[in-house]
Backbone bond lengths (Angstrom), bond angles and torsions (degrees), N, CA, C in turn:
res aa  C-N    CA-C-N  psi(-1)  N-CA   C-N-CA  omega(-1)  CA-C   N-CA-C  phi
1 M - - - 1.471 - - 1.527 109.32 -
2 S 1.329 116.59 133.17 1.453 121.14 179.45 1.519 110.56 -73.33
3 S 1.320 115.44 159.01 1.463 121.24 177.13 1.522 110.03 -92.72
4 V 1.326 115.17 161.26 1.458 119.25 176.61 1.524 110.53 -65.97
5 A 1.338 117.11 -32.08 1.463 119.01 177.32 1.521 111.07 -64.52
6 Q 1.320 117.66 -38.72 1.463 120.42 177.37 1.517 111.17 -63.56
7 A 1.330 116.85 -39.70 1.461 120.68 178.46 1.521 111.06 -65.13
8 C 1.332 116.86 -41.60 1.470 120.43 177.76 1.526 110.44 -64.71
9 H 1.323 116.37 -41.65 1.459 120.98 178.89 1.525 110.54 -60.48
10 T 1.318 117.12 -39.78 1.466 120.98 178.70 1.522 111.04 -61.28
11 V 1.328 117.14 -43.78 1.464 120.07 177.89 1.525 110.27 -60.40
12 L 1.325 116.43 -47.35 1.460 120.79 -175.19 1.523 112.65 -67.12
13 T 1.299 118.16 -29.47 1.461 121.02 -177.23 1.528 112.68 -97.53
14 T 1.318 117.30 8.60 1.462 122.04 175.11 1.520 108.67 -95.94
15 A 1.322 117.07 120.61 1.460 121.21 -174.98 1.523 112.78 -88.92
16 D 1.320 117.51 -42.95 1.456 120.99 -175.17 1.531 110.32 -62.34
17 P 1.334 117.95 127.87 1.472 119.50 -175.71 1.523 114.51 -57.91
18 I 1.330 117.48 -44.99 1.464 119.35 -179.17 1.523 110.62 -64.47
19 A 1.342 115.92 -42.19 1.464 119.59 179.04 1.525 111.19 -66.49
20 K 1.335 117.52 -35.23 1.469 120.10 178.39 1.527 110.49 -65.46
21 V 1.327 116.14 -42.52 1.466 119.50 177.67 1.528 110.24 -59.99
22 K 1.324 117.24 -44.49 1.463 120.81 179.12 1.524 111.34 -63.32
23 A 1.342 117.01 -41.35 1.463 120.41 179.47 1.520 111.09 -65.30
24 A 1.338 116.62 -38.89 1.462 120.55 179.26 1.523 111.11 -64.96
25 R 1.319 115.81 -44.74 1.461 119.48 179.27 1.525 110.85 -65.18
26 A 1.335 116.50 -39.89 1.467 119.81 179.92 1.521 110.97 -64.92
27 A 1.333 117.06 -41.26 1.465 120.07 179.67 1.524 110.76 -62.84
28 G 1.340 116.02 -45.05 1.458 119.06 178.82 1.518 112.22 -62.67
29 R 1.322 116.26 -41.95 1.473 120.33 179.77 1.527 111.07 -67.07
30 D 1.332 116.98 -44.07 1.467 119.45 -178.31 1.523 111.55 -65.74
31 W 1.318 117.22 -36.46 1.464 119.86 176.87 1.525 110.50 -65.79
32 R 1.304 115.34 -44.93 1.468 120.09 -178.86 1.517 111.61 -62.00
33 L 1.331 117.12 -34.27 1.464 121.83 -177.47 1.529 113.11 -90.93
34 G 1.316 117.22 4.51 1.458 120.45 177.19 1.515 114.72 77.29
35 R 1.313 117.61 23.07 1.459 121.37 -178.77 1.519 113.42 -91.33
36 L 1.341 117.63 -1.59 1.454 121.98 179.80 1.523 109.02 -122.43
37 T 1.317 116.70 138.06 1.464 120.25 176.30 1.524 110.31 -79.81
38 H 1.313 114.92 151.10 1.470 120.55 177.50 1.527 108.31 -83.64
39 A 1.322 115.11 70.50 1.469 121.73 -176.12 1.522 108.86 -133.61
40 F 1.320 115.49 146.44 1.463 121.85 -176.05 1.523 108.04 -124.28
41 D 1.339 113.12 69.64 1.450 122.20 -172.49 1.523 113.18 -101.47
42 V 1.326 116.98 4.92 1.463 122.21 -179.86 1.523 108.21 -130.31
43 A 1.320 116.84 131.09 1.461 121.02 178.15 1.526 110.12 -77.32
44 M 1.312 116.07 143.77 1.452 120.53 177.37 1.536 109.93 -78.26
45 P 1.325 118.59 146.63 1.467 120.88 179.75 1.528 111.02 -67.27
46 D 1.340 115.52 155.58 1.465 119.27 177.47 1.520 111.34 -64.56
47 R 1.322 116.55 -36.07 1.461 121.40 177.14 1.524 108.31 -137.47
48 P 1.317 117.87 145.45 1.465 119.50 177.93 1.521 111.29 -75.75
49 A 1.318 115.95 159.62 1.461 121.07 174.18 1.524 109.08 -68.04
50 R 1.314 115.49 145.65 1.456 121.25 179.81 1.524 109.87 -129.05
51 P 1.327 118.05 145.39 1.463 120.29 177.12 1.535 110.45 -70.90
52 E 1.322 115.99 166.28 1.472 120.45 178.89 1.525 111.31 -60.38
53 H 1.321 116.49 -35.25 1.461 122.26 177.41 1.525 108.62 -127.69
54 P 1.329 118.41 140.88 1.455 127.34 13.90 1.528 113.94 -79.57
55 E 1.327 115.02 156.30 1.457 120.60 170.79 1.526 108.25 -65.54
56 L 1.333 116.39 130.72 1.459 120.77 -179.68 1.523 109.57 -96.79
57 L 1.322 116.37 121.61 1.453 123.35 -178.10 1.526 109.79 -114.57
58 P 1.334 118.27 155.82 1.468 119.41 169.62 1.527 109.34 -59.70
59 P 1.319 117.79 147.58 1.475 119.37 -178.12 1.524 113.90 -52.85
60 N 1.345 117.09 -36.08 1.469 118.80 -177.28 1.525 113.54 -76.61
61 R 1.326 117.19 -4.06 1.467 120.73 176.55 1.521 112.36 -106.91
62 M 1.316 117.12 2.52 1.459 120.52 179.34 1.529 109.70 -71.02
63 P 1.340 117.70 133.12 1.469 119.59 176.87 1.518 110.88 -64.05
64 A 1.323 115.69 143.45 1.463 120.06 179.30 1.520 109.68 -67.97
65 R 1.330 115.80 136.70 1.465 119.72 177.66 1.518 109.43 -81.20
66 R 1.321 115.57 141.26 1.452 120.78 179.67 1.525 110.64 -69.73
67 K 1.316 114.75 140.05 1.458 119.06 173.97 1.522 108.76 -88.12
68 G 1.312 115.36 166.24 1.447 119.04 -178.77 1.511 111.44 101.60
69 G 1.337 114.46 -175.99 1.455 119.32 -172.82 1.508 114.08 -106.81
70 S 1.337 119.59 19.23 1.448 120.60 179.82 1.518 110.09 -64.57
71 E 1.330 115.99 152.67 1.456 119.30 179.89 1.518 110.79 -62.55
72 R 1.319 117.23 -37.98 1.463 120.00 179.12 1.525 110.82 -61.88
73 G 1.326 116.33 -42.47 1.461 119.42 178.25 1.515 112.25 -66.21
74 R 1.338 116.19 -37.75 1.464 119.39 179.28 1.530 110.93 -68.19
75 V 1.333 116.61 -39.00 1.463 119.74 177.47 1.522 110.41 -61.78
76 A 1.342 117.15 -42.33 1.463 120.12 179.70 1.528 111.09 -62.49
77 L 1.331 116.49 -39.69 1.465 119.60 179.38 1.526 110.97 -68.82
78 I 1.333 117.07 -42.82 1.466 119.68 178.24 1.522 110.07 -62.30
79 H 1.339 116.73 -39.25 1.469 119.62 178.58 1.524 110.55 -62.50
80 A 1.326 116.91 -43.25 1.466 119.83 178.38 1.520 111.06 -61.82
81 L 1.326 116.91 -40.77 1.466 120.57 178.19 1.522 111.33 -66.72
82 A 1.339 116.38 -39.44 1.462 119.33 177.89 1.523 110.87 -61.28
83 H 1.338 116.54 -39.07 1.467 119.06 179.39 1.529 111.06 -67.26
84 I 1.316 117.12 -37.29 1.468 120.13 175.97 1.521 110.02 -60.44
85 E 1.320 116.96 -45.47 1.458 120.32 -179.11 1.530 111.28 -68.15
86 F 1.332 117.21 -37.15 1.461 120.48 176.47 1.531 110.18 -60.88
87 S 1.335 116.25 -45.30 1.466 120.23 177.90 1.523 111.28 -65.50
88 A 1.330 116.46 -34.11 1.461 120.44 -178.24 1.524 112.02 -67.52
89 I 1.340 117.78 -27.04 1.467 119.45 173.82 1.519 109.02 -57.83
90 D 1.329 116.55 -50.27 1.461 120.88 -178.67 1.519 111.85 -65.49
91 L 1.319 117.02 -38.77 1.467 119.55 179.66 1.525 110.86 -60.39
92 A 1.321 116.80 -42.43 1.462 119.86 -178.17 1.525 111.76 -68.61
93 F 1.334 116.75 -43.93 1.463 118.39 -178.14 1.529 111.37 -73.78
94 D 1.320 117.76 -29.52 1.454 119.31 173.20 1.530 110.33 -67.32
95 M 1.338 116.72 -39.15 1.463 120.40 177.42 1.528 109.87 -57.71
96 A 1.330 116.15 -47.90 1.468 119.84 -178.48 1.519 111.52 -67.62
97 G 1.330 117.49 -47.22 1.459 120.56 -174.48 1.507 114.18 -74.43
98 R 1.331 117.52 -32.05 1.462 121.32 -177.31 1.528 112.14 -83.23
99 F 1.327 116.65 -37.40 1.464 120.24 -170.45 1.526 114.26 -117.08
100 G 1.331 118.29 -4.40 1.458 119.62 -174.09 1.511 114.75 -59.42
101 G 1.328 116.79 -31.46 1.452 119.74 -179.61 1.516 114.46 -69.47
102 Q 1.344 117.21 -12.32 1.466 121.42 -179.08 1.528 112.50 -95.88
103 F 1.321 117.15 1.78 1.462 121.99 -175.31 1.526 109.72 -133.37
104 P 1.333 116.30 167.77 1.464 118.94 173.04 1.532 112.00 -61.41
105 R 1.295 116.01 163.82 1.461 122.69 -177.75 1.537 111.66 -54.95
106 A 1.324 117.20 -33.98 1.464 120.94 -177.87 1.523 112.17 -61.25
107 F 1.324 118.06 -26.35 1.467 121.58 176.49 1.526 109.74 -60.46
108 T 1.320 116.58 -48.36 1.463 121.05 178.49 1.520 110.89 -61.90
109 T 1.311 116.55 -42.53 1.464 120.25 178.27 1.518 111.07 -58.29
110 D 1.321 117.10 -45.57 1.464 120.82 -179.07 1.523 111.68 -61.82
111 W 1.336 117.70 -46.32 1.468 118.65 -172.59 1.520 112.35 -78.94
112 L 1.323 118.54 -25.74 1.461 118.27 170.99 1.525 110.58 -69.71
113 R 1.316 116.25 -35.18 1.467 119.00 175.95 1.522 110.27 -66.38
114 V 1.318 116.93 -41.99 1.464 119.80 176.45 1.526 110.27 -59.82
115 G 1.343 116.64 -45.40 1.450 120.12 -179.72 1.510 112.90 -60.64
116 A 1.328 117.33 -39.55 1.465 120.49 177.40 1.526 110.89 -66.14
117 D 1.335 116.92 -37.77 1.468 120.28 175.58 1.528 110.89 -61.68
118 E 1.338 116.31 -45.21 1.470 119.77 -178.38 1.525 110.27 -63.13
119 A 1.321 117.20 -37.50 1.459 120.33 177.22 1.521 110.69 -62.97
120 M 1.328 116.74 -40.73 1.457 120.57 178.13 1.527 110.51 -65.57
121 H 1.350 117.12 -41.71 1.469 120.06 178.18 1.528 111.02 -60.65
122 F 1.335 115.75 -45.58 1.458 118.84 179.29 1.525 110.74 -60.13
123 A 1.326 117.27 -44.69 1.457 120.91 -178.11 1.532 110.85 -61.37
124 L 1.327 117.51 -39.93 1.459 120.77 178.61 1.524 111.04 -63.82
125 L 1.329 116.55 -44.08 1.466 120.26 -178.07 1.522 111.33 -70.44
126 D 1.331 117.26 -38.60 1.458 120.30 177.95 1.530 110.35 -64.50
127 R 1.321 116.27 -40.89 1.465 119.90 176.98 1.527 110.73 -62.37
128 R 1.345 116.04 -38.49 1.474 119.27 178.82 1.526 110.41 -66.98
129 L 1.322 117.84 -40.52 1.463 120.20 176.17 1.524 110.87 -57.67
130 R 1.317 116.99 -44.33 1.468 120.51 -178.97 1.526 110.78 -65.76
131 A 1.318 117.37 -35.80 1.464 120.04 177.12 1.521 111.45 -65.62
132 L 1.329 116.46 -26.23 1.463 121.72 179.07 1.521 112.04 -93.95
133 G 1.337 117.49 9.63 1.447 121.37 176.27 1.504 115.27 85.85
134 S 1.327 117.91 14.22 1.455 121.55 178.63 1.526 108.51 -122.99
135 R 1.323 116.45 -162.10 1.464 121.36 178.19 1.524 108.02 -166.58
136 Y 1.322 115.69 160.23 1.461 119.09 173.88 1.522 109.26 -67.31
137 G 1.318 116.13 131.78 1.456 121.57 -176.21 1.508 113.18 104.32
138 A 1.332 117.85 -10.96 1.458 120.88 -177.79 1.526 112.34 -73.68
139 L 1.324 117.93 -20.39 1.458 123.18 -178.66 1.523 109.24 -124.71
140 P 1.331 117.95 156.95 1.464 119.37 177.61 1.521 111.61 -69.68
141 A 1.321 115.19 162.98 1.465 121.73 178.88 1.525 107.41 -147.05
142 H 1.321 116.49 174.14 1.463 119.38 175.70 1.520 109.93 -125.51
143 D 1.317 115.62 164.52 1.467 120.88 -172.64 1.525 111.57 -111.10
144 G 1.327 115.72 33.24 1.461 119.66 -176.47 1.507 114.11 -62.89
145 L 1.349 117.24 -31.67 1.457 118.73 179.79 1.523 110.92 -64.56
146 W 1.337 117.26 -40.95 1.455 117.82 179.73 1.521 111.43 -71.42
147 D 1.320 118.35 -26.25 1.464 120.11 174.36 1.530 109.80 -58.32
148 A 1.328 116.67 -39.74 1.467 120.09 178.10 1.514 110.88 -65.91
149 A 1.330 117.17 -35.36 1.462 120.24 177.61 1.521 110.77 -67.11
150 A 1.328 116.69 -43.18 1.465 120.26 179.48 1.526 111.15 -62.93
151 E 1.328 116.55 -37.59 1.457 121.64 -179.68 1.524 111.86 -64.89
152 T 1.326 117.25 -26.71 1.467 120.89 -174.58 1.525 112.55 -116.86
153 A 1.339 117.07 20.37 1.465 120.30 -176.62 1.525 113.06 -67.13
154 H 1.322 117.90 -15.40 1.457 121.83 -175.22 1.522 113.61 -89.04
155 D 1.359 117.26 -13.19 1.461 118.98 -168.69 1.525 110.42 -149.16
156 P 1.342 118.02 116.96 1.472 119.41 -178.99 1.517 113.26 -63.38
157 I 1.333 117.84 -31.40 1.460 119.71 -180.00 1.525 110.28 -67.52
158 A 1.326 116.99 -41.48 1.457 120.39 176.03 1.523 111.17 -64.53
159 R 1.352 117.49 -41.50 1.457 120.55 178.53 1.526 110.52 -60.67
160 L 1.330 117.00 -46.04 1.455 120.69 180.00 1.529 111.28 -63.70
161 A 1.321 116.75 -37.77 1.461 120.57 -179.68 1.519 111.37 -63.73
162 V 1.332 117.07 -40.30 1.464 120.68 -171.92 1.525 112.70 -91.10
163 V 1.335 117.87 -45.78 1.470 118.22 -171.41 1.537 112.07 -76.92
164 P 1.328 120.39 -66.05 1.468 116.48 -179.90 1.525 113.68 -71.94
165 M 1.361 117.89 -36.11 1.460 119.84 -170.46 1.531 113.71 -87.59
166 V 1.327 118.40 -10.56 1.463 121.34 173.25 1.524 110.15 -117.89
167 L 1.333 116.64 -59.48 1.457 119.75 -172.42 1.532 112.02 -69.47
168 E 1.330 116.91 -49.56 1.467 118.41 178.70 1.519 110.90 -70.12
169 A 1.314 117.56 -34.33 1.461 119.81 177.90 1.521 111.26 -63.13
170 R 1.329 117.07 -30.84 1.459 119.99 176.74 1.526 110.42 -61.98
171 G 1.322 116.70 -34.68 1.459 119.75 176.16 1.518 112.42 -60.78
172 L 1.333 117.12 -33.73 1.459 119.77 177.48 1.524 110.82 -63.81
173 D 1.334 116.56 -31.28 1.460 121.20 -177.85 1.524 112.49 -76.53
174 V 1.330 117.12 -41.31 1.462 120.33 -169.23 1.529 113.75 -96.59
175 T 1.326 118.18 -20.80 1.466 119.25 -175.06 1.524 113.22 -65.30
176 P 1.335 120.83 -40.66 1.475 118.10 179.15 1.521 113.60 -56.25
177 S 1.335 118.49 -40.07 1.465 119.60 179.36 1.525 111.03 -69.35
178 M 1.339 117.65 -32.22 1.461 119.69 175.81 1.520 110.91 -67.63
179 I 1.324 116.62 -39.17 1.462 119.94 176.45 1.532 109.73 -58.31
180 T 1.332 116.13 -46.20 1.470 120.68 178.59 1.518 111.06 -60.58
181 R 1.324 116.26 -40.60 1.468 120.96 -179.85 1.523 111.14 -62.75
182 F 1.313 117.83 -45.68 1.464 120.13 -179.90 1.525 111.29 -68.05
183 E 1.320 117.24 -38.57 1.464 119.60 177.40 1.523 110.68 -62.72
184 A 1.335 116.93 -40.94 1.464 120.55 179.35 1.518 111.79 -63.97
185 A 1.340 115.92 -30.02 1.464 120.38 178.49 1.523 112.11 -84.34
186 G 1.331 117.54 1.35 1.450 121.14 -179.67 1.515 114.26 80.69
187 D 1.330 116.94 13.91 1.471 121.31 -177.81 1.525 108.47 -100.65
188 S 1.312 115.49 74.82 1.468 119.78 -177.99 1.518 111.92 -70.57
189 V 1.340 117.60 -24.68 1.465 120.51 -179.86 1.528 109.91 -64.00
190 T 1.338 116.42 -50.71 1.469 119.48 179.22 1.519 110.57 -65.33
191 A 1.334 117.21 -38.14 1.466 119.95 179.19 1.521 110.80 -58.90
192 R 1.328 117.84 -41.02 1.471 120.48 179.66 1.529 111.25 -67.50
193 I 1.325 116.78 -36.41 1.467 119.66 176.26 1.527 109.72 -61.35
194 L 1.325 116.40 -44.46 1.461 119.80 -178.78 1.527 111.78 -68.19
195 E 1.321 117.15 -32.65 1.466 119.08 174.96 1.522 110.96 -62.67
196 R 1.334 116.71 -40.81 1.461 120.78 177.53 1.529 110.22 -63.96
197 I 1.334 115.94 -44.50 1.462 119.95 -179.64 1.521 110.53 -62.12
198 L 1.327 117.59 -43.28 1.465 120.74 -179.93 1.527 111.26 -59.86
199 T 1.319 116.88 -43.89 1.468 120.48 178.62 1.530 110.98 -60.02
200 D 1.329 116.73 -44.44 1.464 120.46 -179.36 1.521 111.78 -68.40
201 E 1.335 116.70 -37.16 1.461 118.83 -176.31 1.530 111.74 -67.46
202 I 1.313 117.65 -29.26 1.466 119.35 173.91 1.524 109.88 -59.83
203 V 1.332 116.14 -42.13 1.465 121.08 177.99 1.534 110.10 -64.24
204 H 1.325 117.55 -39.70 1.465 121.06 -178.94 1.526 111.42 -66.37
205 V 1.329 116.28 -44.90 1.464 119.21 178.87 1.524 110.12 -64.87
206 R 1.331 116.22 -36.28 1.467 119.13 177.55 1.526 110.80 -62.46
207 A 1.337 117.05 -41.01 1.464 119.89 177.86 1.522 110.29 -63.42
208 G 1.331 116.63 -43.47 1.458 119.45 179.38 1.519 112.24 -62.00
209 T 1.319 116.23 -43.97 1.472 120.32 -179.50 1.526 110.67 -65.40
210 R 1.329 116.35 -42.86 1.468 119.73 -178.85 1.526 111.35 -62.59
211 W 1.344 117.60 -44.81 1.459 119.52 -178.81 1.530 111.72 -73.88
212 F 1.319 116.81 -29.95 1.461 119.06 174.05 1.524 110.34 -63.01
213 E 1.321 116.18 -48.10 1.460 119.55 -179.53 1.517 111.36 -65.10
214 S 1.329 117.15 -37.28 1.464 120.49 176.63 1.525 110.55 -62.76
215 G 1.342 116.37 -43.67 1.459 119.81 179.02 1.510 112.49 -64.71
216 C 1.342 116.79 -37.51 1.463 120.01 177.85 1.527 111.04 -65.05
217 I 1.316 116.20 -43.01 1.462 119.83 179.14 1.523 110.08 -61.07
218 A 1.334 116.93 -41.57 1.465 120.18 179.88 1.520 111.92 -63.03
219 R 1.334 116.94 -28.32 1.465 121.38 179.89 1.529 112.38 -97.64
220 N 1.323 116.14 3.71 1.466 121.50 -178.85 1.529 110.88 61.80
221 L 1.342 115.97 44.25 1.458 122.33 179.63 1.524 109.54 -113.83
222 E 1.316 116.77 149.02 1.464 122.21 176.16 1.526 108.10 -83.04
223 P 1.348 119.31 120.45 1.461 120.99 -168.94 1.525 115.24 -59.41
224 E 1.334 119.12 -50.71 1.465 119.44 -174.35 1.526 111.90 -63.45
225 A 1.333 117.28 -44.96 1.460 120.07 179.86 1.527 110.92 -65.94
226 T 1.326 116.79 -39.33 1.464 120.68 179.29 1.519 110.54 -64.88
227 W 1.323 116.67 -42.36 1.460 120.60 179.20 1.527 110.93 -60.31
228 K 1.314 116.83 -46.38 1.470 119.74 -179.54 1.525 110.86 -62.11
229 H 1.321 116.54 -40.74 1.467 119.99 178.03 1.524 110.85 -62.58
230 L 1.314 117.48 -45.14 1.465 120.91 -177.31 1.524 111.75 -69.63
231 V 1.319 117.47 -37.27 1.461 119.98 177.71 1.525 110.16 -65.97
232 N 1.315 117.36 -44.61 1.472 120.06 177.16 1.519 111.65 -60.06
233 R 1.317 116.94 -33.58 1.464 120.87 -175.87 1.529 112.74 -82.87
234 H 1.324 117.34 -37.51 1.468 119.69 -168.28 1.524 115.23 -114.35
235 F 1.326 118.78 -13.72 1.460 119.67 -178.29 1.521 109.01 -102.10
236 R 1.330 115.69 125.70 1.469 120.60 -172.82 1.521 113.48 -90.91
237 G 1.311 117.98 -9.21 1.455 120.26 -177.60 1.514 112.44 -97.91
238 L 1.333 114.75 -162.24 1.458 121.91 178.94 1.525 109.20 -113.18
239 L 1.317 116.29 147.76 1.457 121.02 169.27 1.525 106.48 -86.88
240 K 1.335 116.19 105.78 1.461 120.89 -169.34 1.521 111.41 -100.90
241 P 1.331 117.17 119.21 1.453 118.47 170.34 1.539 108.97 -74.47
242 P 1.342 119.03 166.28 1.466 125.94 4.72 1.522 112.23 -77.97
243 F 1.326 115.40 152.20 1.447 122.52 179.77 1.531 109.79 -103.25
244 N 1.311 115.26 146.94 1.460 121.21 173.81 1.526 106.53 -86.29
245 D 1.335 114.82 81.48 1.462 119.66 -171.97 1.525 112.51 -60.20
246 S 1.337 117.31 -36.77 1.467 118.91 -177.12 1.521 111.03 -68.28
247 A 1.339 117.46 -42.30 1.465 119.89 178.43 1.520 110.63 -67.47
248 R 1.321 116.97 -41.06 1.460 120.24 177.77 1.525 110.77 -62.90
249 E 1.311 116.75 -41.71 1.463 120.48 178.24 1.527 109.98 -61.66
250 S 1.338 116.80 -41.14 1.464 120.22 177.85 1.521 111.60 -61.43
251 A 1.334 115.81 -28.93 1.461 120.91 179.78 1.527 112.69 -89.18
252 G 1.325 117.41 4.65 1.459 120.67 179.93 1.510 114.39 82.02
253 L 1.344 116.71 4.62 1.466 121.46 -178.41 1.524 107.86 -96.50
254 T 1.323 115.38 86.15 1.457 120.54 -173.10 1.532 111.09 -77.01
255 R 1.325 115.39 166.85 1.464 120.78 -178.55 1.524 112.08 -62.56
256 D 1.325 117.36 -23.22 1.469 119.67 179.07 1.524 111.10 -59.18
257 Y 1.325 117.38 -26.81 1.454 119.79 178.95 1.521 111.57 -73.56
258 Y 1.316 118.05 -55.26 1.467 120.09 -160.53 1.511 116.34 -107.69
259 Q 1.326 120.03 -15.07 1.465 118.13 -173.59 1.519 112.25 -62.81
260 G 1.304 117.96 -40.15 1.453 119.87 -178.02 1.516 114.83 -69.50
261 L 1.327 117.12 -14.76 1.453 120.69 -179.02 1.516 113.06 -101.38
262 A 1.322 118.94 -6.42 1.462 121.59 -173.67 1.523 110.59 -57.79
263 G 1.327 115.06 124.52 1.455 121.44 176.49 1.512 115.24 77.10
264 T 1.354 118.26 4.38 1.455 119.55 -178.23 1.500 110.64 -95.76
């Protein structure tokens, strides 16, 4: 019987997007059905495999996306979202495979479920791109999300603080306005996809917050102060308001965490 770490490693080392989605779904299904041992006998790679396309550029070299409701602008935005979800597959499986041995079994269950959700989100967005005459890989992208993973590869508490509680939480803030934008452009199909993603991301941020707080308690650390310290140390961007306080509250990410850091 294979281990859950081996299954996570397979996802991370699969470059082809369709094959990665299949590997992610298979890992989640096999774990749920008891076909994987709770063993961490394989080290996770420093970086996941990536397909030949999209071309990965530094963030400061990314072309500016057009504003407005043109189809070209909407395709560029959907492509950017698809790349975020593609990267999020690896982030979730790296979380489970790299840190699962330091937490109860439920930690692995949560992050494999998150990874399967991210694979489904990517598949929906890629299908939408193809319906609009494009495809994932047709435009450049950047690898900033994995930079955050590399920065926090040494510590699960730091990873939880930055990835679900900052990066995914940012999605809670910006997705409602994107939904409105697509609806205004008459693209109800994409708007419904984003509504599904927003609902799932609340669950993902809640999992990150819950395991972060659990890890802090195990180390006898105060969660809010520890989070602010770790974000200041490991996150290179800004926490930009406005915040979707209601969605964050639903995810357990209360204002006590982030208000003091906004814009700093």
